[in-house]
Structure formats: structure tokens, C-alpha cells
N, C-alpha and C positions, 0 to 999 in steps of 0.2 A: 505494499499499500503507498502510495506517495504521500511523503510528510506535508501536513499542511502549516500555513504562517499566517501571521497577522500582522500587519500594516499600519503605524502610527506615523503620522504626520503631524509635526509640532510647528507652528508659526509664532516665533518670539515678536518681540519688538524689533531684534534686529537680525535675528539668525533663524534661519528654517532648517529643520531636521528632520530626515525621514528614517525610521529604524524597523528594522524586521525582527520580527520574536517567535520562536516555537508557542504552541499551544502550551507550553510547561513554562512560557515565560523567560526562557533563555534568549539575550540579544544576540543575535545572528549575521548584522550588517548595520551599519550606520552612515549615512551622508549627510551634508550639511552644505550652504550657502549664506553667507552675508548679504544681507539687502543694505543700499545704499539708502541712508535718510537724509533728507534736506530740510533746511530751516530757512524757509525764504522770508520769515520775519521772525525776529525774537519771540519763543516761547509757542513756535509753530514746528510741528516734527512730523514730516510727510513722507510717503513713499510710493513708487509708480505701480499702479495696481496692474498693469500688464506684465512689467519686469517680474513683479512678485509672482505671476501665475507660472511663467515660464523658470521660475527658479524652483518654485516646488515641484513642476514636472521632470527638470533636470534631475533634483534631490530623489526624487522615486527612480528615474531611471537608473541612474548610479547604485541605489541600494539594491536594485535588482540584479543588475549586472555583477556588481561586487561580491555579493552574496552567493552568486550562482545559482538561484531559485529559479525556477520555471514560473511566469506569470499565473499560469491556472491553477498551481499549486498555493496561492495566496487566497484564504477564504473570506476574508474582510479585511476593508480599511475605516478608518476614522481620523478626523483631524481635530486636533485641539489649537489652541493659540491665544495669543494677550486679549484680554477682554477691553471693554471700552472703545473707546475710538469710533471710526466711523468710515466703513468702506461701501460707497454709494455708487450703484449701477444706475446708469440711466435709460431714461424711456427710449434712446434710440440706440441700448441695445450696446453699449458700450460703458466703460467707466463715467461716471459722471464728474469726477475729480479726482485726486491724488488720495490714496488711501492715508487715513490719520492716524497715528498711533497715539498709544494711551500717555503718552508723556507729554501731548500737546495742551497748551493753557489758553489758547488764543480766547477759549468762552468763558474765562473766568467770572465775568462780570455777570452772567446769567445766574449761577448759584448763590452769588453774593444778594442780587436783588430779589431773588425769589425766597430767600430766607429774611432780608429786611421787609419785605412787604407781606410777610403772612404765607407767601402761598406754598412754602415747603410744610409749616403747620398745618394747613388746610388739607394736604395731601399725603401727610406721613404716614396716617393710620392704612394708607393703602400702600405707598412706595415702600415702607419699612425700611428707608435706607436714607442717607443725605446725599444731596446734590454733588457732583462734582464737575468739573470744568472739560474732562475729557471724556462723559459719557454722550451717548448719542441724543440725548436729552437737550443739552445745553450746545452741542455742535449744531443740531437742526435749528434750533433758535438761532443761532449765530447766523447759519447762511441765510435763514428767512429775513434776518435783519440786514446781513451786509451783502449777500450775493444770491438774490433772488433768483437769478437767470438759472445758476446751478439747483437751487432748491427746488426750484419748479420742475425741473426736468427728472429728478430723483424717482426712479420706480422702484428700488428695494434699497433699504436705510440697513444696510449688512453688518454685521460685525466681520471679522477677519475670517474664522472658521466657516462662517455661511458663505460668504463670496468663495474660498476655495470649493468649497462642497460643491454650491452653484456651478462651476467651473466643471468641476468633474462629472455631475450627473445631469446638469440643464435643468435641474429641480431647484426650488426658492423654500427655504424653512428659516424659519429662525429657531435655534437651538435654545431650550431653556434656560441653561446654566448663564448664558450670555445675555440674553434679551432681559431676563429679570436683575442683570446689573445696570440698564442702560438708563434708567430714569424713565421709561418709555411706558411701562405696563405697571398693574395691579399685581403686586407680588404675593399679597396676602391669600389673594383667591388664585394667583397663577392664570391672568388671564388680560387680553388687551382690553385697556379702559379708554373709551372715547373722549368721556368727559375729563379725564387726568390729562388728556393732550390738549382738550380745547384751553382750559385752565393755564395749561403752558402757554398758550397763543401758537401751538403747532398743530391744530386739528387735523391739518392736511397730511400729517404724518401716518394717520390711521391706515392710509390705503399705502404708505410704505413698508409697513409691516408684514413680511410672509407668516404664514401658518406656524404657531409655535409647536415644536416637539422637544421629545425628550432624547437624552443623549446614546441611549441603547436601542434606538429605533431604527429599523432599517428606513432611508429616506433617499432610495433611489440606486442606481448601478452605473458604473462607470460606463460612459457613452463612447461611441466608435471613435469620435474627434478626440478624446480625452485619452483613449487607449493607444492612440498613435503618438500621442505626446508624452505621455507615461511610461510606455511599456506595459501598462496592467491589461491583464484580458478583459477583453469588454463583456459588461454583463457583471463584472465582481462586486458584491454587495458593498454599499458605502452607509455604516452608523452615522448617527446626529453628531457624533464628538461631543467637544465641549470645551468652554472655558479652561485655561491652562492650570488655572488655581485648583480647581475641581480634578483635573487629569491626574495632577501630582497626587493629590489625596487620596484619591482611587488609587493609584499606583503605589500608597503608603498603608494600604488598606483601611483607610479611614471609613468606616461602614457603621459605627456605633456612636453615641452622643457623647461616650466619655472618653473618645478619642482625640487626640489634640495635635495639630502639626504648624509648621512655621515653613516658608518656603522664601528664601533667600538668593533670587535672581536680579533682574533689573529691579523689580518692585520687592518689599518685604511683604510677605501676605502670613498672616496669621489666622487660623480658624479651626472652628471646632461644627459639628452639625447637632441640629435640634430638631426634634418633631413642630415645633410652634416658632415663630418669629420672636427675636429677644428686641422687643421696642421699648419706649419710653426710658432708655438708659445711655450711657455714653457711647454704646456702640453703635458704628456708623451704616454698616451695611449688612441687611440680610438678602439673600439672592435663594433662589431655587438650586437646591443641589442635583447631581447627576443622578441619585438615587431618588426616584419618585417617594414624596411624603415627606421628605428632609428638608430642610430650608440650611444653608450656609450661613454659619455666624463668624464674619469677617472683620477684622482691622488690618489696614493695609494703607501703604504710601511708596511712591516711585524713589525709595531710600536704600536700596539694597546692594548687589555686589557691582551693579553698573558704576557705583562711585569708585570701587576698587579699580575697574577699567579705564576711567578716567586719569586716574593718578598714574597707572602703568603705561598710559601713552602719552604723558605729560613728563614724567619725572622719570620714568624708567625703561624707555622705549630701546635704549642702546645698552641696558644692563646685560652683562654676561655671567650667567649662573658658573656656579664650580661644572668642571667637567662631568657630565653625567648625570646631572640634578636640572629639572625643569624650571621654568622661570617662576611659575606660581609657587612650588615648592621652596624656592630660593627666598622668593619674599616672605613667605610663612617664618622662615628661618630668621630674616633679618627684624621683621616684627617681633618675633619673639624673643630675641636677644635684646631687647630693650625692658630693664626691668619695668614693673608695672607703676612704681613710683615714680620714676622718674620721667614717665610720660605723660606730663601735667599740661599736655595740648588736648584742645577738645575739638573735634570735627563734627560740623553739622551737616548731614549728606544728602544735602538738598540741592544738590547739582539739576536735577530734572522736575524741582519743585518739591512742596511738600504739603498735606492737606491739613496741617495746622496752622498753615497761613497762607492764603492764595500767593502770595509774592516773595514768600521765604527763598533766601540763597542759602548757597553751601558756603561754609566758613570755616577757617581754623583760627580759634581762639586761646591767645595764652603763649603765642610763640615769643622765643628768645633767641638770642646769639648761641644760646647753649645747642639748642636744638639742632637738629640733622635731618637727613631724608628719612633715615628709619622711624625717627620719633614722629612725623607726619604719617608715614605708612602705619605705624601701629595705632595711631589715633584715628586711623580710615577705618580699620578693622572693629576697633572699639565703636566707633559714632554709628555705623550700621547696625551692630548687635544692640545699642541703648535705643535707637530707634526701634527696632522692633521689640523690644523691651516696653517702651512706651505702648506701644498696641497691645500687646501681649497684658500687661496689667490691665488694661479695659476688659480683655476679655474675661479676666480672672476674675473681676470685680462681679461677675453674673453668674458663675459658676465654681464649681469645687477644683483646686487645684488637681491637672493630671497625674497618673503615677510616671508618666514621662513624656516628654515632646518628640514626635518623629519630625526629622527636618530634613529639606531638599532644597534643590537649588544649586548655584556654583558653588557658595559657600559651604555645603555639606561634602566637599571634594577636599577641604582642609581640614585635615586633624586639629590645627592647632584654632582656627575657628570655631570649629564644632564645639571643643573643649571651652572656648570664650562664651559660646553661647551657655552651656551647661552653667558655668561658674555665675554669669550674669544674671540668668534665670533662676538659678538655684533650684534647677531640676534636671533630672538623668534627660538624656539627649539621643535618642535612635536615629540610623539611617538604613536605608534600604541597601541591601548588599545584591551583588552580581549583574546591576544595571546603571548605567549610566543617564540613560534617557527617560527619566521617568514621567515626562510629558507623553511622549509616545507610546510607553509602555501602558500607560491610562486610557490611552486611544487603544490601543490594541485589545484591552480589556471589554472596551465598549464594543468593538467590532467583534470578539468572540461572542458576546452575549447577543448582540445583534444577529449573528448567524445561528445561533442555538447550539453552540458549542458549550458553553455553560449557562445554567440557569439565572442567574444573576451575578452582581457584583460579588457578593461574599462569595460564591463558588469558584468566581475568577481569581480573586484574591487568594484563596486556599490553594490553587493550581499554579498561580504565576508570581508570587510575592513574598521575599523573604527579607525579614526587618533581622538586623542586625544588634548584639547585645548593647546595651546602653552605655554611652560615657556618664561618668557620673560627676555632680560636682566636687571642687574642693573647696573646703568650708573656709579655709583661712582666703584664699582666691575671692572667695566670693563675699566675705566682710570689708574687702579691701575695693570691690567694685560697687557694692554698695555705697559708699562714700563718695566714690566717682560718679555715680549714674546721678548721685542728687546734685553732684555739679553740673554736668552736662543738661539737666532739666532746667536747672537755676539760668543758664544761658541762654537754652531755648526762649525761657519767658521773658528774659531781659531784651532779647532781640526781637520777639515779637511785637514788641511797641514802638518798632523802629522801620518795618518792612514797608509800612504804607506811604514811607517817603521814596521808595523805590518805583520806578517803573517797570512794567514787564521787559 
């Protein structure tokens, strides 16, 4: 019997990855492409939608070829990707605009306006979330006000995964985990609410939202045209897929309310699931989870490992690691070599904005002539963890502490960083073993359920996911980090009073 495979396609904010898995969750091939991000104006982040599609096709072709599998042995495919943003498909059957990614801040005035004029308060019981500048709701309102020609041409207001799936199948759908984080639907009742859209001043958007479906539903098959471009077999089933934070959570076997995870990639995402929304608290975001009947309770911001990438590109691009050591491991060693008490520099990881203040900027605070690049580097690692802790503290204010935190994203590849998370959070931290591409693995699990290989995500997780033994916090380090975190929070609070003096 021919072995069967599952394909996960992960569209992050900058990188596309395609990964093939066996039915037991073994990763047998990975291909990736980097997408070019344009910033035509400060605070705007876009990419070309046709180029994005071509790069997805190239990734799929490459992974099939390099893994040496036959296209007809692939039992199913699903797509995950970044949430928020807007990938508008036009009434003229081509992209209506560039794809807008989740770090875009052009529409920041709309959430501020809706909060100030009472719109958010009036809608909150249905939205179950705060408005954000990068959500489709704010972006569509921005287009209606600033670019009416584009707005009037929009046929479908897609997320990135809905767009790529549309190109694969020719079928337009809104996947539940993505659309429920858009500010466009009634999350509590899991339905489109035309009155909500009218209150936001974008009543026309009701016709832009395709039918809503869940992650493990079969939403079409690979068309002949897509088969020719990707190398997939025509007729291959395509599952709904999901928001990448859901996909990583599924791949970490987050299937019960007691589970808790943190994902530190471009964004820092911190989450657990619940049978009911958690409203009327400090929690910013409730959305529909990949498992029907559950809500994803989330605290997040674009303050993750992307900050380290910026520092590498601007301060360490020509760094030569010792022979036999990779750059990231070398930087881990460099940061770890700085004694904790010597690193009295505080980094605010707001290079791509922050939801604590719409105009917040990244900052190094406390620099003196004593400090070196290594101090700056360590402060970046710490700042990312402190930002995650600020979100996690909010989540833990409405639930009991978990037995452990499951961690994914780029930071999970660094033992030094994982231990820092454990020490700062004062909780054991687990990671998933044997797989690098967790987002793609979650997609593969969705494809497996849609294809009937497994009954549900619980059964898929039992077959495909392996969790590492936890790293435990060091009590002495935890006490010292507690003091440093208090200083970080004080610096953030002080600077919150001046950000309004800055332009976007």
C-alpha cells in the first residue's frame, strides 16, 4: 500500500513554508520562500498578492519534489497564516489592492474613534474583543474613507488563508478562526451580523464576507489550473485551515481548557481555550477556536521574535560565529554571557507597534558607555519575554495557573530563550519535539480530519504530536527577573504618557 502524506502550507507575515507529514506526524520535507514587504508610507506594510500566490505554488512544487513523493499520495492539504490584515479580491477577478499584513497600522484612528464615541462599548457583547488597527473592520473603514474606488471594487474581503485557498480551489469561504478575529462578525453567536457592520459604517462589507466554515471542513479540491502550478494532483481535498495561532495550538495538542500556550514568532501570542467567551475583563480578544464549540482566549501583540531579527539585520549581519556554530546559537551564547544583574538596559519590543498604545515605538532605555552590543542583545531577549508576560498576566487573572506553558514559534528553538521564559513566567515550559513547522503540522492535522483519517483533533493529536519534558524555572533567577520586570513595566508606563507626541 502506498504511504499517504498530508501537506501544510503556512503563510506568515514574511515567510511562506510548505511541509509534508506522514500520518504519524513525521516531518518529511520543508520548503520556504521569503516574501518582500513594502512600506509605501510609515506604518503601512503590504505585499503583492500575485507574487504571494506564485511563491506559495513554488513552495508546494519544491517540497513535493525534494521529498520525492507522488502527488496522488497526498491525502489532503490545508493552509494556515497570519490573522488580521486584508487580502481583497476584486469584482474584476483579480486582486483589488496589495495584500495588507497584520503589522499594518494605517487604520489606527478607527479603533481609537470607535472606543471614544461609544461604538465599541455598544458592540462589545457581540464582538467579544477589542478593535485593532490591523483588523479587516478597521481596514475596510479606512478604504471606505480614503480609497473609495478600491473599496467599491472589493468582491471578497479575504484573510491570507482564505485568499490562498481560493486560488487553490476557486471556492470562496471565510474560515471561522480568521473571520472571528476580524471585527466583522458576531463572535458570541458565531455568525455574520449586518447590523454590527452598519454601526461601523461599512454596511457594504456584508456582501464581501464569504460563507463561514470551520478549519477541518472540506472546502473544495485542487483545480486543474492550481494542479499545474503546484504539482499537486487535481482533485486533492483542501480543508478549511486556520489562523496560524490556532494551528500552532492544535499542533501543541491544546484541546482542553486547562491547556495554555505561548507562541513567539513575529507576534507574541498567548492563549487558552474556553467553552464560553471571557468578557468584561482586561482580556482583549476572544475568537472562535479551530475546534467547534470552543473560544480562543487570546492576548497578543506584534512584539515577538521579529525584534531579534531586526537587531540581527542591523547590528549582527556580519557577525561570524565560531566554526561549527550557527548564528542564532552564537547569539544565544553572547546574550547568556552577560550577567543578569549587569544588563540594566530595558528594551521595549515595539518595532512593529504595540497594542498598549497605538503610537508606541521601540526603545532602548538605560544605555551608558559601559554597555556593549551583548548587553543590547540580552535586553532584546528579555524585552520580548517581558511583553509576553504582560499578556500572560492578564490571561492568568481570569483562570488558574496551568501546570505548564507550551511554547512555539522562533523563540522555542533557543534553549536559552525557553529557560528565560520559564524563569520570568515562573512556570514550567514545554515544547513540541520532532517537528519544526508547527503551523504546518496543525494544517496537516486539519487535512487529516477533513479527509476522515482521524475523527477529530484529539485523535489526530494522539497520533501526530509529541510533547517534550518541561524546563522548570530556577527560583533564584525568577526572583531577580521579578524585580527587572517591575522596572520594565514602570518604563512602559512612563513612556505611554509621551507617545501621543509622536506621529505615525
